[in-house]
Each structure stands twice: as C-alpha cells, then as structure tokens.
C-alpha positions as a printed NumPy array, in Angstrom:
array([[ 13.015,   8.497,   9.66 ],
       [  9.817,   8.055,  11.676],
       [  6.991,   5.88 ,  10.401],
       [  4.791,   8.056,   8.2  ],
       [  1.005,   8.09 ,   7.882],
       [ -0.758,   6.942,   4.724],
       [ -1.276,  10.489,   3.447],
       [  2.363,  11.379,   4.137],
       [  3.57 ,   8.322,   2.227],
       [  1.299,   9.214,  -0.693],
       [  2.767,  12.72 ,  -0.774],
       [  6.351,  11.461,  -0.554],
       [  5.809,   8.739,  -3.142],
       [  4.324,  11.102,  -5.705],
       [  7.052,  13.667,  -5.077],
       [  9.832,  11.094,  -5.479],
       [  8.146,   9.494,  -8.507],
       [  7.918,  12.811, -10.321],
       [ 11.592,  13.446,  -9.615],
       [ 12.549,  10.047, -11.052],
       [ 10.356,  10.333, -14.119],
       [ 11.831,  13.691, -15.132],
       [ 15.393,  13.101, -13.933],
       [ 18.401,  13.037, -16.207],
       [ 19.097,   9.391, -17.072],
       [ 22.358,   9.631, -15.099],
       [ 20.367,  10.164, -11.887],
       [ 17.703,   7.471, -12.273],
       [ 19.868,   4.749, -10.73 ],
       [ 20.421,   6.674,  -7.485],
       [ 16.944,   8.17 ,  -7.17 ],
       [ 15.074,   4.947,  -7.89 ],
       [ 17.247,   2.954,  -5.5  ],
       [ 16.522,   5.552,  -2.833],
       [ 12.774,   5.308,  -3.535],
       [ 12.705,   1.519,  -3.117],
       [ 14.737,   1.821,   0.087],
       [ 12.223,   4.383,   1.368],
       [  9.214,   2.215,   0.504],
       [ 10.744,  -0.791,   2.234],
       [ 11.597,   1.239,   5.359],
       [  7.988,   2.331,   5.939],
       [  5.533,  -0.201,   7.371],
       [  2.588,   0.975,   5.264],
       [  4.385,   1.11 ,   1.917],
       [  6.309,  -2.102,   2.614],
       [  2.995,  -3.862,   3.235],
       [  1.734,  -2.568,  -0.125],
       [  4.809,  -4.057,  -1.83 ],
       [  4.074,  -7.351,  -0.071],
       [  0.459,  -7.192,  -1.266],
       [  1.608,  -6.716,  -4.854],
       [  3.793,  -9.798,  -4.516],
       [  0.884, -11.764,  -3.014],
       [ -1.772, -10.566,  -5.461],
       [  0.414, -11.129,  -8.537],
       [  2.28 , -14.213,  -7.338],
       [  1.685, -16.096, -10.608],
       [  3.421, -13.347, -12.578],
       [  6.232, -13.192, -10.044],
       [  6.872, -16.917, -10.513],
       [  6.917, -16.493, -14.294],
       [  9.502, -13.735, -13.972],
       [ 11.783, -15.777, -11.728],
       [ 15.202, -15.816, -13.355],
       [ 15.234, -19.607, -13.165],
       [ 12.054, -19.811, -15.259],
       [ 12.994, -17.521, -18.153],
       [ 15.96 , -17.368, -20.486],
       [ 15.351, -13.754, -21.576],
       [ 15.272, -14.903, -25.15 ],
       [ 13.202, -12.771, -27.514],
       [ 10.566, -15.494, -27.5  ],
       [ 10.319, -15.689, -23.693],
       [ 10.203, -11.923, -23.332],
       [  7.527, -11.548, -26.004],
       [  5.372, -14.276, -24.44 ],
       [  5.433, -12.589, -21.035],
       [  4.849,  -9.089, -22.415],
       [  1.881, -10.334, -24.446],
       [  0.384, -11.836, -21.261],
       [  0.151,  -8.41 , -19.572],
       [ -3.528,  -7.946, -20.383],
       [ -4.311,  -5.182, -17.868],
       [ -2.621,  -2.022, -16.536],
       [ -2.375,  -3.722, -13.143],
       [ -0.401,  -6.619, -14.613],
       [  1.854,  -4.118, -16.382],
       [  2.368,  -2.345, -13.057],
       [  3.229,  -5.557, -11.23 ],
       [  5.58 ,  -6.515, -14.074],
       [  7.25 ,  -3.117, -13.732],
       [  7.679,  -3.527,  -9.991],
       [  9.077,  -7.072, -10.172],
       [ 11.505,  -6.061, -12.918],
       [ 12.669,  -3.018, -10.96 ],
       [ 12.965,  -5.099,  -7.778],
       [ 15.225,  -7.633,  -9.509],
       [ 17.498,  -4.76 , -10.54 ],
       [ 17.319,  -3.241,  -7.054],
       [ 18.649,  -6.471,  -5.522],
       [ 21.822,  -6.31 ,  -7.633],
       [ 24.505,  -4.74 ,  -5.454],
       [ 26.681,  -3.153,  -8.145],
       [ 24.66 ,  -0.827, -10.331],
       [ 25.857,   0.897, -13.488],
       [ 24.486,   4.233, -14.749],
       [ 21.804,   2.687, -17.023],
       [ 21.072,  -0.014, -14.426],
       [ 17.265,   0.345, -14.373],
       [ 16.571,   1.936, -17.728],
       [ 18.367,  -0.866, -19.568],
       [ 15.256,  -2.936, -18.836],
       [ 13.944,  -1.288, -22.005],
       [ 16.536,  -3.093, -24.072],
       [ 16.36 ,  -6.358, -22.128],
       [ 12.589,  -6.764, -22.408],
       [ 11.45 ,  -4.658, -25.362],
       [ 14.638,  -4.529, -27.436],
       [ 13.96 ,  -0.879, -28.146],
       [ 15.896,   2.378, -27.873],
       [ 19.001,   3.703, -29.573],
       [ 20.448,   5.664, -26.65 ],
       [ 19.987,   6.247, -22.922],
       [ 17.375,   8.948, -23.464],
       [ 15.19 ,   6.549, -25.424],
       [ 15.841,   3.774, -22.887],
       [ 14.591,   6.082, -20.156],
       [ 11.47 ,   7.068, -22.08 ],
       [ 10.557,   3.428, -22.733],
       [ 11.417,   2.512, -19.134],
       [  9.08 ,   5.203, -17.782],
       [  6.227,   4.118, -20.066],
       [  6.469,   0.358, -19.525],
       [  7.986,  -0.103, -16.066],
       [  8.058,   2.873, -13.739],
       [  4.777,   4.699, -14.482],
       [  2.66 ,   1.502, -14.457],
       [  4.237,   0.553, -11.121],
       [  3.538,   4.05 ,  -9.73 ],
       [ -0.097,   3.844, -10.82 ],
       [ -0.516,   0.408,  -9.238],
       [  1.097,   1.529,  -5.976],
       [ -1.193,   4.566,  -5.832],
       [ -4.224,   2.336,  -6.402],
       [ -3.331,   0.379,  -3.275],
       [ -2.956,   3.651,  -1.358],
       [ -6.215,   5.151,  -2.562],
       [ -8.759,   2.568,  -3.674],
       [ -7.79 ,  -0.88 ,  -2.433],
       [ -9.78 ,  -2.804,   0.169],
       [ -8.297,  -4.284,   3.32 ],
       [ -8.244,  -8.004,   2.558],
       [ -6.02 ,  -9.113,   5.437],
       [ -5.633,  -8.09 ,   9.067],
       [ -2.092,  -7.031,   8.144],
       [ -3.343,  -4.528,   5.557],
       [ -3.412,  -0.794,   6.173],
       [ -6.448,   1.311,   5.339],
       [ -6.509,   2.908,   1.905],
       [ -8.097,   6.314,   1.392],
       [-11.329,   4.686,   0.232],
       [-11.372,   2.306,   3.198],
       [-10.719,   5.179,   5.606],
       [-13.671,   7.099,   4.198],
       [-15.92 ,   4.099,   4.793],
       [-14.669,   3.822,   8.374],
       [-15.196,   7.542,   8.958],
       [-18.819,   7.234,   7.836],
       [-19.257,   4.225,  10.099],
       [-17.823,   6.105,  13.081],
       [-20.045,   9.114,  12.398],
       [-23.117,   6.878,  12.358],
       [-21.942,   5.254,  15.596],
       [-21.53 ,   8.66 ,  17.219],
       [-25.075,   9.667,  16.27 ],
       [-26.44 ,   6.378,  17.602],
       [-24.684,   6.816,  20.946],
       [-26.071,  10.341,  21.308],
       [-29.59 ,   9.015,  20.72 ],
       [-29.026,   6.381,  23.396],
       [-27.958,   9.021,  25.897],
       [-24.188,   8.519,  25.685],
       [-23.148,  12.039,  24.817],
       [-20.008,  12.226,  26.949],
       [-16.994,  13.977,  25.468],
       [-14.734,  11.097,  26.493],
       [-16.595,   8.771,  24.087],
       [-16.387,  11.299,  21.272],
       [-12.655,  11.709,  21.903],
       [-12.149,   7.943,  21.631],
       [-14.109,   7.84 ,  18.357],
       [-12.112,  10.758,  16.943],
       [ -8.858,   9.013,  17.865],
       [-10.004,   5.823,  16.128],
       [-10.698,   7.899,  13.019],
       [ -7.18 ,   9.368,  13.105],
       [ -5.558,   5.986,  13.716],
       [ -6.777,   4.639,  10.369],
       [ -3.924,   6.726,   8.912],
       [ -1.268,   4.844,  10.866],
       [ -2.213,   1.361,  12.055],
       [ -3.157,  -1.803,  10.232],
       [ -6.529,  -3.499,  10.451],
       [ -5.451,  -5.979,  13.136],
       [ -4.089,  -3.321,  15.493],
       [ -7.074,  -1.063,  14.845],
       [ -9.477,  -3.819,  15.887],
       [ -7.441,  -4.463,  19.036],
       [ -7.537,  -0.761,  19.911],
       [-11.315,  -0.721,  19.469],
       [-11.719,  -3.605,  21.886],
       [ -9.359,  -2.043,  24.426],
       [-11.   ,   1.38 ,  24.335],
       [-14.617,   0.284,  24.699],
       [-13.901,  -2.491,  27.2  ],
       [-12.199,   0.132,  29.367],
       [-15.188,   2.471,  28.998],
       [-17.519,  -0.339,  30.03 ],
       [-15.397,  -1.353,  32.99 ],
       [-15.228,   2.296,  34.047],
       [-18.991,   2.614,  33.935],
       [-18.961,   5.241,  31.186],
       [-21.077,   3.001,  28.93 ],
       [-22.936,  -0.214,  29.629],
       [-21.461,  -3.615,  28.91 ],
       [-24.192,  -4.236,  26.34 ],
       [-23.37 ,  -0.985,  24.52 ],
       [-19.648,  -1.791,  24.499],
       [-20.321,  -5.242,  23.067],
       [-22.588,  -3.764,  20.419],
       [-19.989,  -1.135,  19.385],
       [-17.21 ,  -3.708,  19.152],
       [-19.362,  -6.029,  17.059],
       [-20.46 ,  -3.205,  14.732],
       [-16.905,  -1.984,  14.113],
       [-15.045,  -5.3  ,  14.03 ],
       [-17.725,  -7.698,  12.82 ],
       [-17.109, -10.041,  15.761],
       [-18.109, -10.387,  19.385],
       [-15.644, -10.105,  22.239],
       [-15.465, -12.777,  24.959],
       [-13.936, -10.256,  27.375],
       [-17.281,  -8.735,  28.235],
       [-19.785, -10.976,  30.063]])
C-alpha cells in the first residue's frame, strides 16, 4: 500500500476502529492485528505510535514484563495510577502492543486483557466489552488526539490537523505580504499552495528543507530578491539560511 496522507490515515483508522469495536469477539484477534500492522506500515501513524512511547515512557517502563508480576496487587497499583484519559489510552496501547508481539494468538488473545488486568467478565462477550472500554477505545481516542490536536514537538513529527491549520494561516498571511511587496507571480503562489498540501504528507524536517529549496531556487532564478527569500525562510522555519548571502 502507498503511504497515505494524514487525512487518509484518520479516515482509515476510524473505519477500522469502528469495525473492531463492533466485531464479534471471534474476529477481534484478526482485525486488531491487521490494524496494528497497518499503523506500523504507514510513516505518519508509525511516528504517532513512537510519540506515544516517548511521551509515556515512564508508564511503558512500569508495564515492562520484567517489572510486574501481574499479581492482583501490581495490577491494581498500575490501574489506580492512570489518572487521566491519556494515561488510560497509553496503557491500552502498550497492553495491546505486548499482545501483538506474541506470535501465536488464540481467539480471545486481546480481549483476555480484561481478565488479566481487571479480573472481570464471565464470558467472551463481557471480556470484549471491558476490553473496548478500558483498552481499545482509550487508545483510539489518544491516537486521534495526536492526529488532530497535537503539536509538532520534534522535526520527525508530522503535522496534526490543528498544526496544519496554523501553517495554512501563516502561508495565507505570507501570500498577502508578497502581493503587497509586488511579488504577485503565479509561480510563487503555486509554490505556496504546494507547501500547504505537503503538510498532509511530510514531516516537519522535510517540510523545512522543501521551504529552503523552493525559495532559494526562486531567489537564484531572479523571481524574488535574496532578501525576500531569506525573510520567507526565516518566517516559516524560525531560522536563517546560510545558503543565501
């Protein structure tokens, strides 16, 4: 499968999540394994999974199989430490990931987390209901937060919907400024429009590199002045470029 844009991943993720949540318990093992494989195969979603591991590293360490015995006391202590929905979501993801890594999976493979952690449920249907409430849905909500509202903290991060909106506003303001300065050429507007579209597909580092390449080329080609190119690059990236003297 090709690498999808942020909006395409959001659509796929929500479609697959709904299918898993309302699936017969016999199908959860296959469908959830397929979802994790999909998320890991896509650069944008795989980076989000990495960010969850980085942002909740303390919880991940606590959940390491070498650090817990899965006694009732250990499980209760960890569950009681999940003070926020985000922590519950990270807990859900790490628990699901541990199950995902096991090669041989039985029918109740994922939903048996309900029994292992919460010691609740009398049959597979109840296991699945508890699993959805305490593991899968919190993870889905956390993943969607990274897609929609998160900020780009690292150059490896991809733009969330909120971050893309901020960039779009910034590019619109830049376009207006260039028009006022007499740079109304269509070629400049085309480059700005392409930068807007690329926030759906490239990470922050690559986006910054594309900005530098585009406006350095425009300056070298005489389409805009060197001073204007330097100003644009600094406005959009927050740093000067040594390539323009």
